Gaussian input, Z-matrix of N, CA and C with variables (Angstrom, degrees):
# hf/3-21g

backbone

0 1
 N
 C     1     B1
 C     2     B2     1     A1
 N     3     B3     2     A2     1     D1
 C     4     B4     3     A3     2     D2
 C     5     B5     4     A4     3     D3
 N     6     B6     5     A5     4     D4
 C     7     B7     6     A6     5     D5
 C     8     B8     7     A7     6     D6
 N     9     B9     8     A8     7     D7
 C    10    B10     9     A9     8     D8
 C    11    B11    10    A10     9     D9
 N    12    B12    11    A11    10    D10
 C    13    B13    12    A12    11    D11
 C    14    B14    13    A13    12    D12
 N    15    B15    14    A14    13    D13
 C    16    B16    15    A15    14    D14
 C    17    B17    16    A16    15    D15
 N    18    B18    17    A17    16    D16
 C    19    B19    18    A18    17    D17
 C    20    B20    19    A19    18    D18
 N    21    B21    20    A20    19    D19
 C    22    B22    21    A21    20    D20
 C    23    B23    22    A22    21    D21
 N    24    B24    23    A23    22    D22
 C    25    B25    24    A24    23    D23
 C    26    B26    25    A25    24    D24
 N    27    B27    26    A26    25    D25
 C    28    B28    27    A27    26    D26
 C    29    B29    28    A28    27    D27
 N    30    B30    29    A29    28    D28
 C    31    B31    30    A30    29    D29
 C    32    B32    31    A31    30    D30
 N    33    B33    32    A32    31    D31
 C    34    B34    33    A33    32    D32
 C    35    B35    34    A34    33    D33
 N    36    B36    35    A35    34    D34
 C    37    B37    36    A36    35    D35
 C    38    B38    37    A37    36    D36
 N    39    B39    38    A38    37    D37
 C    40    B40    39    A39    38    D38
 C    41    B41    40    A40    39    D39
 N    42    B42    41    A41    40    D40
 C    43    B43    42    A42    41    D41
 C    44    B44    43    A43    42    D42
 N    45    B45    44    A44    43    D43
 C    46    B46    45    A45    44    D44
 C    47    B47    46    A46    45    D45
 N    48    B48    47    A47    46    D46
 C    49    B49    48    A48    47    D47
 C    50    B50    49    A49    48    D48
 N    51    B51    50    A50    49    D49
 C    52    B52    51    A51    50    D50
 C    53    B53    52    A52    51    D51
 N    54    B54    53    A53    52    D52
 C    55    B55    54    A54    53    D53
 C    56    B56    55    A55    54    D54
 N    57    B57    56    A56    55    D55
 C    58    B58    57    A57    56    D56
 C    59    B59    58    A58    57    D57
 N    60    B60    59    A59    58    D58
 C    61    B61    60    A60    59    D59
 C    62    B62    61    A61    60    D60
 N    63    B63    62    A62    61    D61
 C    64    B64    63    A63    62    D62
 C    65    B65    64    A64    63    D63
 N    66    B66    65    A65    64    D64
 C    67    B67    66    A66    65    D65
 C    68    B68    67    A67    66    D66
 N    69    B69    68    A68    67    D67
 C    70    B70    69    A69    68    D68
 C    71    B71    70    A70    69    D69
 N    72    B72    71    A71    70    D70
 C    73    B73    72    A72    71    D71
 C    74    B74    73    A73    72    D72
 N    75    B75    74    A74    73    D73
 C    76    B76    75    A75    74    D74
 C    77    B77    76    A76    75    D75
 N    78    B78    77    A77    76    D76
 C    79    B79    78    A78    77    D77
 C    80    B80    79    A79    78    D78
 N    81    B81    80    A80    79    D79
 C    82    B82    81    A81    80    D80
 C    83    B83    82    A82    81    D81
 N    84    B84    83    A83    82    D82
 C    85    B85    84    A84    83    D83
 C    86    B86    85    A85    84    D84
 N    87    B87    86    A86    85    D85
 C    88    B88    87    A87    86    D86
 C    89    B89    88    A88    87    D87
 N    90    B90    89    A89    88    D88
 C    91    B91    90    A90    89    D89
 C    92    B92    91    A91    90    D90
 N    93    B93    92    A92    91    D91
 C    94    B94    93    A93    92    D92
 C    95    B95    94    A94    93    D93
 N    96    B96    95    A95    94    D94
 C    97    B97    96    A96    95    D95
 C    98    B98    97    A97    96    D96
 N    99    B99    98    A98    97    D97
 C   100   B100    99    A99    98    D98
 C   101   B101   100   A100    99    D99
 N   102   B102   101   A101   100   D100
 C   103   B103   102   A102   101   D101
 C   104   B104   103   A103   102   D102
 N   105   B105   104   A104   103   D103
 C   106   B106   105   A105   104   D104
 C   107   B107   106   A106   105   D105
 N   108   B108   107   A107   106   D106
 C   109   B109   108   A108   107   D107
 C   110   B110   109   A109   108   D108
 N   111   B111   110   A110   109   D109
 C   112   B112   111   A111   110   D110
 C   113   B113   112   A112   111   D111
 N   114   B114   113   A113   112   D112
 C   115   B115   114   A114   113   D113
 C   116   B116   115   A115   114   D114
 N   117   B117   116   A116   115   D115
 C   118   B118   117   A117   116   D116
 C   119   B119   118   A118   117   D117
 N   120   B120   119   A119   118   D118
 C   121   B121   120   A120   119   D119
 C   122   B122   121   A121   120   D120
 N   123   B123   122   A122   121   D121
 C   124   B124   123   A123   122   D122
 C   125   B125   124   A124   123   D123
 N   126   B126   125   A125   124   D124
 C   127   B127   126   A126   125   D125
 C   128   B128   127   A127   126   D126
 N   129   B129   128   A128   127   D127
 C   130   B130   129   A129   128   D128
 C   131   B131   130   A130   129   D129
 N   132   B132   131   A131   130   D130
 C   133   B133   132   A132   131   D131
 C   134   B134   133   A133   132   D132
 N   135   B135   134   A134   133   D133
 C   136   B136   135   A135   134   D134
 C   137   B137   136   A136   135   D135
 N   138   B138   137   A137   136   D136
 C   139   B139   138   A138   137   D137
 C   140   B140   139   A139   138   D138
 N   141   B141   140   A140   139   D139
 C   142   B142   141   A141   140   D140
 C   143   B143   142   A142   141   D141
 N   144   B144   143   A143   142   D142
 C   145   B145   144   A144   143   D143
 C   146   B146   145   A145   144   D144
 N   147   B147   146   A146   145   D145
 C   148   B148   147   A147   146   D146
 C   149   B149   148   A148   147   D147
 N   150   B150   149   A149   148   D148
 C   151   B151   150   A150   149   D149
 C   152   B152   151   A151   150   D150
 N   153   B153   152   A152   151   D151
 C   154   B154   153   A153   152   D152
 C   155   B155   154   A154   153   D153
 N   156   B156   155   A155   154   D154
 C   157   B157   156   A156   155   D155
 C   158   B158   157   A157   156   D156
 N   159   B159   158   A158   157   D157
 C   160   B160   159   A159   158   D158
 C   161   B161   160   A160   159   D159
 N   162   B162   161   A161   160   D160
 C   163   B163   162   A162   161   D161
 C   164   B164   163   A163   162   D162
 N   165   B165   164   A164   163   D163
 C   166   B166   165   A165   164   D164
 C   167   B167   166   A166   165   D165
 N   168   B168   167   A167   166   D166
 C   169   B169   168   A168   167   D167
 C   170   B170   169   A169   168   D168
 N   171   B171   170   A170   169   D169
 C   172   B172   171   A171   170   D170
 C   173   B173   172   A172   171   D171
 N   174   B174   173   A173   172   D172
 C   175   B175   174   A174   173   D173
 C   176   B176   175   A175   174   D174
 N   177   B177   176   A176   175   D175
 C   178   B178   177   A177   176   D176
 C   179   B179   178   A178   177   D177
 N   180   B180   179   A179   178   D178
 C   181   B181   180   A180   179   D179
 C   182   B182   181   A181   180   D180
 N   183   B183   182   A182   181   D181
 C   184   B184   183   A183   182   D182
 C   185   B185   184   A184   183   D183
 N   186   B186   185   A185   184   D184
 C   187   B187   186   A186   185   D185
 C   188   B188   187   A187   186   D186
 N   189   B189   188   A188   187   D187
 C   190   B190   189   A189   188   D188
 C   191   B191   190   A190   189   D189
 N   192   B192   191   A191   190   D190
 C   193   B193   192   A192   191   D191
 C   194   B194   193   A193   192   D192
 N   195   B195   194   A194   193   D193
 C   196   B196   195   A195   194   D194
 C   197   B197   196   A196   195   D195
 N   198   B198   197   A197   196   D196
 C   199   B199   198   A198   197   D197
 C   200   B200   199   A199   198   D198
 N   201   B201   200   A200   199   D199
 C   202   B202   201   A201   200   D200
 C   203   B203   202   A202   201   D201
 N   204   B204   203   A203   202   D202
 C   205   B205   204   A204   203   D203
 C   206   B206   205   A205   204   D204
 N   207   B207   206   A206   205   D205
 C   208   B208   207   A207   206   D206
 C   209   B209   208   A208   207   D207
 N   210   B210   209   A209   208   D208
 C   211   B211   210   A210   209   D209
 C   212   B212   211   A211   210   D210
 N   213   B213   212   A212   211   D211
 C   214   B214   213   A213   212   D212
 C   215   B215   214   A214   213   D213
 N   216   B216   215   A215   214   D214
 C   217   B217   216   A216   215   D215
 C   218   B218   217   A217   216   D216
 N   219   B219   218   A218   217   D217
 C   220   B220   219   A219   218   D218
 C   221   B221   220   A220   219   D219

   B1=1.4512
   B2=1.5310
   B3=1.3179
   B4=1.4562
   B5=1.5214
   B6=1.3206
   B7=1.4637
   B8=1.5226
   B9=1.3372
   B10=1.4640
   B11=1.5207
   B12=1.3167
   B13=1.4632
   B14=1.5288
   B15=1.3215
   B16=1.4646
   B17=1.5295
   B18=1.3160
   B19=1.4632
   B20=1.5232
   B21=1.3250
   B22=1.4711
   B23=1.5235
   B24=1.3133
   B25=1.4703
   B26=1.5269
   B27=1.3209
   B28=1.4632
   B29=1.5247
   B30=1.3136
   B31=1.4637
   B32=1.5251
   B33=1.3170
   B34=1.4646
   B35=1.5250
   B36=1.2990
   B37=1.4601
   B38=1.5304
   B39=1.3114
   B40=1.4656
   B41=1.5303
   B42=1.3154
   B43=1.4586
   B44=1.5237
   B45=1.3186
   B46=1.4645
   B47=1.5322
   B48=1.3240
   B49=1.4628
   B50=1.5321
   B51=1.3173
   B52=1.4639
   B53=1.5240
   B54=1.3249
   B55=1.4589
   B56=1.5267
   B57=1.3228
   B58=1.4645
   B59=1.5312
   B60=1.3063
   B61=1.4717
   B62=1.5262
   B63=1.3292
   B64=1.4617
   B65=1.5245
   B66=1.3201
   B67=1.4578
   B68=1.5305
   B69=1.3062
   B70=1.4672
   B71=1.5299
   B72=1.3228
   B73=1.4654
   B74=1.5297
   B75=1.3151
   B76=1.4624
   B77=1.5292
   B78=1.3155
   B79=1.4640
   B80=1.5284
   B81=1.3100
   B82=1.4689
   B83=1.5280
   B84=1.3268
   B85=1.4670
   B86=1.5265
   B87=1.3280
   B88=1.4625
   B89=1.5269
   B90=1.3180
   B91=1.4677
   B92=1.5249
   B93=1.3394
   B94=1.4730
   B95=1.5276
   B96=1.3229
   B97=1.4600
   B98=1.5207
   B99=1.3254
   B100=1.4636
   B101=1.5295
   B102=1.3214
   B103=1.4643
   B104=1.5191
   B105=1.3241
   B106=1.4634
   B107=1.5326
   B108=1.3188
   B109=1.4636
   B110=1.5309
   B111=1.3206
   B112=1.4694
   B113=1.5274
   B114=1.3479
   B115=1.4732
   B116=1.5257
   B117=1.3319
   B118=1.4646
   B119=1.5187
   B120=1.3242
   B121=1.4639
   B122=1.5266
   B123=1.3280
   B124=1.4675
   B125=1.5256
   B126=1.3289
   B127=1.4649
   B128=1.5269
   B129=1.3313
   B130=1.4652
   B131=1.5231
   B132=1.3125
   B133=1.4616
   B134=1.5276
   B135=1.3222
   B136=1.4668
   B137=1.5312
   B138=1.3116
   B139=1.4561
   B140=1.5286
   B141=1.3242
   B142=1.4639
   B143=1.5186
   B144=1.3131
   B145=1.4658
   B146=1.5278
   B147=1.3419
   B148=1.4722
   B149=1.5237
   B150=1.3175
   B151=1.4687
   B152=1.5200
   B153=1.3177
   B154=1.4622
   B155=1.5246
   B156=1.3171
   B157=1.4603
   B158=1.5282
   B159=1.3185
   B160=1.4673
   B161=1.5292
   B162=1.3175
   B163=1.4675
   B164=1.5275
   B165=1.3107
   B166=1.4665
   B167=1.5318
   B168=1.3155
   B169=1.4722
   B170=1.5269
   B171=1.3293
   B172=1.4648
   B173=1.5288
   B174=1.3392
   B175=1.4681
   B176=1.5223
   B177=1.3259
   B178=1.4685
   B179=1.5299
   B180=1.3228
   B181=1.4678
   B182=1.5230
   B183=1.3293
   B184=1.4635
   B185=1.5231
   B186=1.3010
   B187=1.4673
   B188=1.5215
   B189=1.3265
   B190=1.4655
   B191=1.5334
   B192=1.3169
   B193=1.4656
   B194=1.5275
   B195=1.3206
   B196=1.4718
   B197=1.5244
   B198=1.3160
   B199=1.4660
   B200=1.5313
   B201=1.3243
   B202=1.4563
   B203=1.5252
   B204=1.3130
   B205=1.4668
   B206=1.5259
   B207=1.3517
   B208=1.4424
   B209=1.5208
   B210=1.3016
   B211=1.4615
   B212=1.5213
   B213=1.3484
   B214=1.4756
   B215=1.5218
   B216=1.3054
   B217=1.4544
   B218=1.5096
   B219=1.3299
   B220=1.4844
   B221=1.4971
   A1=107.96
   A2=116.66
   A3=119.98
   A4=110.56
   A5=115.30
   A6=119.70
   A7=111.37
   A8=116.52
   A9=120.18
   A10=111.18
   A11=117.57
   A12=118.69
   A13=111.29
   A14=117.13
   A15=119.93
   A16=109.81
   A17=116.79
   A18=120.80
   A19=110.22
   A20=116.88
   A21=120.51
   A22=111.35
   A23=116.66
   A24=120.48
   A25=110.29
   A26=116.70
   A27=120.15
   A28=111.63
   A29=116.74
   A30=121.15
   A31=111.63
   A32=116.85
   A33=121.06
   A34=114.41
   A35=118.06
   A36=120.83
   A37=109.83
   A38=116.30
   A39=121.77
   A40=107.55
   A41=116.27
   A42=120.45
   A43=112.39
   A44=117.78
   A45=119.68
   A46=111.53
   A47=116.91
   A48=121.06
   A49=112.29
   A50=117.53
   A51=120.76
   A52=111.63
   A53=114.45
   A54=120.05
   A55=107.80
   A56=118.66
   A57=119.55
   A58=113.02
   A59=117.69
   A60=121.08
   A61=110.55
   A62=116.46
   A63=120.75
   A64=111.13
   A65=116.73
   A66=121.20
   A67=110.59
   A68=116.01
   A69=120.28
   A70=110.47
   A71=117.14
   A72=121.74
   A73=110.48
   A74=116.42
   A75=120.61
   A76=110.72
   A77=116.63
   A78=120.09
   A79=111.81
   A80=116.87
   A81=120.66
   A82=110.20
   A83=117.48
   A84=121.70
   A85=110.75
   A86=117.19
   A87=121.11
   A88=109.66
   A89=116.99
   A90=119.98
   A91=111.38
   A92=117.12
   A93=120.44
   A94=110.47
   A95=117.22
   A96=122.00
   A97=110.79
   A98=116.74
   A99=120.17
   A100=110.91
   A101=116.76
   A102=119.67
   A103=110.79
   A104=116.78
   A105=120.76
   A106=110.16
   A107=116.88
   A108=120.27
   A109=111.68
   A110=116.80
   A111=120.04
   A112=111.22
   A113=117.50
   A114=120.91
   A115=110.03
   A116=116.41
   A117=120.47
   A118=110.57
   A119=116.63
   A120=120.25
   A121=110.74
   A122=116.53
   A123=121.14
   A124=110.81
   A125=116.43
   A126=120.67
   A127=112.18
   A128=116.49
   A129=119.98
   A130=111.48
   A131=116.92
   A132=120.07
   A133=110.78
   A134=117.10
   A135=120.24
   A136=111.73
   A137=117.42
   A138=121.85
   A139=112.75
   A140=118.10
   A141=121.56
   A142=111.64
   A143=115.37
   A144=120.65
   A145=112.00
   A146=117.88
   A147=120.82
   A148=111.14
   A149=116.43
   A150=120.58
   A151=110.63
   A152=116.51
   A153=119.92
   A154=111.82
   A155=116.14
   A156=120.11
   A157=111.65
   A158=116.63
   A159=120.65
   A160=114.10
   A161=117.70
   A162=120.60
   A163=110.92
   A164=116.87
   A165=120.45
   A166=112.98
   A167=117.54
   A168=118.94
   A169=111.01
   A170=116.79
   A171=119.75
   A172=110.60
   A173=116.70
   A174=120.19
   A175=110.12
   A176=116.41
   A177=120.24
   A178=110.23
   A179=116.72
   A180=120.26
   A181=110.30
   A182=117.45
   A183=120.44
   A184=110.36
   A185=117.49
   A186=121.11
   A187=110.11
   A188=116.07
   A189=121.42
   A190=110.88
   A191=117.17
   A192=121.04
   A193=111.74
   A194=116.01
   A195=119.64
   A196=111.81
   A197=117.23
   A198=121.27
   A199=112.61
   A200=116.89
   A201=120.70
   A202=110.68
   A203=116.60
   A204=122.14
   A205=107.88
   A206=115.88
   A207=121.22
   A208=114.41
   A209=116.90
   A210=118.52
   A211=110.35
   A212=116.45
   A213=119.78
   A214=111.46
   A215=114.68
   A216=120.33
   A217=114.17
   A218=116.82
   A219=120.01
   A220=109.15
   D1=135.52
   D2=179.52
   D3=-72.79
   D4=162.55
   D5=178.69
   D6=-58.26
   D7=-44.57
   D8=-178.07
   D9=-65.34
   D10=-41.73
   D11=-178.40
   D12=-70.85
   D13=-33.31
   D14=176.19
   D15=-64.82
   D16=-44.78
   D17=178.07
   D18=-63.02
   D19=-45.97
   D20=178.45
   D21=-58.65
   D22=-43.18
   D23=-179.97
   D24=-60.57
   D25=-45.16
   D26=-178.94
   D27=-66.94
   D28=-41.67
   D29=-178.47
   D30=-68.69
   D31=-37.21
   D32=-172.90
   D33=-94.35
   D34=7.32
   D35=177.45
   D36=-68.02
   D37=133.48
   D38=176.72
   D39=-81.51
   D40=92.44
   D41=-175.49
   D42=-68.59
   D43=-19.77
   D44=179.31
   D45=-66.98
   D46=-19.76
   D47=-178.62
   D48=-94.35
   D49=-0.53
   D50=-176.24
   D51=-88.34
   D52=146.91
   D53=171.95
   D54=-74.71
   D55=164.92
   D56=177.82
   D57=-55.81
   D58=-39.02
   D59=179.08
   D60=-66.96
   D61=-43.28
   D62=178.05
   D63=-65.15
   D64=-38.72
   D65=179.22
   D66=-63.90
   D67=-42.94
   D68=178.18
   D69=-61.22
   D70=-43.72
   D71=178.59
   D72=-64.98
   D73=-40.03
   D74=179.14
   D75=-63.95
   D76=-45.60
   D77=179.28
   D78=-63.01
   D79=-36.97
   D80=176.18
   D81=-64.47
   D82=-40.73
   D83=178.06
   D84=-65.36
   D85=-39.64
   D86=177.51
   D87=-63.18
   D88=-44.37
   D89=179.53
   D90=-62.46
   D91=-42.87
   D92=177.71
   D93=-61.13
   D94=-42.97
   D95=-179.19
   D96=-64.75
   D97=-43.43
   D98=178.88
   D99=-61.92
   D100=-42.82
   D101=178.10
   D102=-63.51
   D103=-38.77
   D104=178.73
   D105=-63.04
   D106=-45.01
   D107=179.04
   D108=-64.90
   D109=-39.97
   D110=178.70
   D111=-67.91
   D112=-37.29
   D113=175.29
   D114=-61.68
   D115=-42.36
   D116=178.88
   D117=-62.16
   D118=-44.10
   D119=177.58
   D120=-60.21
   D121=-46.13
   D122=178.77
   D123=-59.14
   D124=-47.20
   D125=-178.52
   D126=-62.73
   D127=-39.63
   D128=177.74
   D129=-64.97
   D130=-42.22
   D131=178.26
   D132=-65.37
   D133=-41.67
   D134=179.68
   D135=-64.43
   D136=-29.32
   D137=-178.34
   D138=-82.97
   D139=-6.01
   D140=-175.90
   D141=-124.39
   D142=67.57
   D143=-178.57
   D144=-60.00
   D145=-33.92
   D146=179.85
   D147=-59.92
   D148=-44.37
   D149=-179.26
   D150=-64.88
   D151=-37.36
   D152=-179.21
   D153=-67.29
   D154=-35.43
   D155=-177.51
   D156=-62.05
   D157=-34.16
   D158=-176.94
   D159=-95.99
   D160=-4.92
   D161=-175.15
   D162=-135.09
   D163=94.69
   D164=-179.08
   D165=-58.58
   D166=-29.63
   D167=179.79
   D168=-67.78
   D169=-34.63
   D170=176.23
   D171=-68.77
   D172=-38.89
   D173=177.07
   D174=-62.80
   D175=-41.31
   D176=178.48
   D177=-64.21
   D178=-39.53
   D179=178.85
   D180=-64.10
   D181=-42.19
   D182=178.41
   D183=-62.72
   D184=-42.12
   D185=177.32
   D186=-59.67
   D187=-43.07
   D188=178.73
   D189=-62.94
   D190=-44.19
   D191=-179.57
   D192=-66.49
   D193=-37.42
   D194=178.93
   D195=-64.99
   D196=-26.42
   D197=-179.37
   D198=-78.44
   D199=-16.61
   D200=-179.46
   D201=-84.14
   D202=151.51
   D203=176.17
   D204=-88.52
   D205=92.89
   D206=-173.27
   D207=-108.48
   D208=-13.09
   D209=-175.77
   D210=-74.21
   D211=146.22
   D212=-178.72
   D213=-53.24
   D214=141.49
   D215=178.51
   D216=84.65
   D217=-1.09
   D218=-179.43
   D219=-106.32

């Protein structure tokens, strides 16, 4: 499944039709996906030092992302 289709699937799930167990699993999947997207954002910012030098808001965002526990298992 592509990244976009996985995100679309999670966003478009009708949670009102889920059982409590299914809802818990869905929320866990959403959290994993969000962490994955935030890790990707962090990695892209870390790989582009030139962009950070000219944009203090991007540097602040990278600092914010580095403070979050985004690595798998955390």
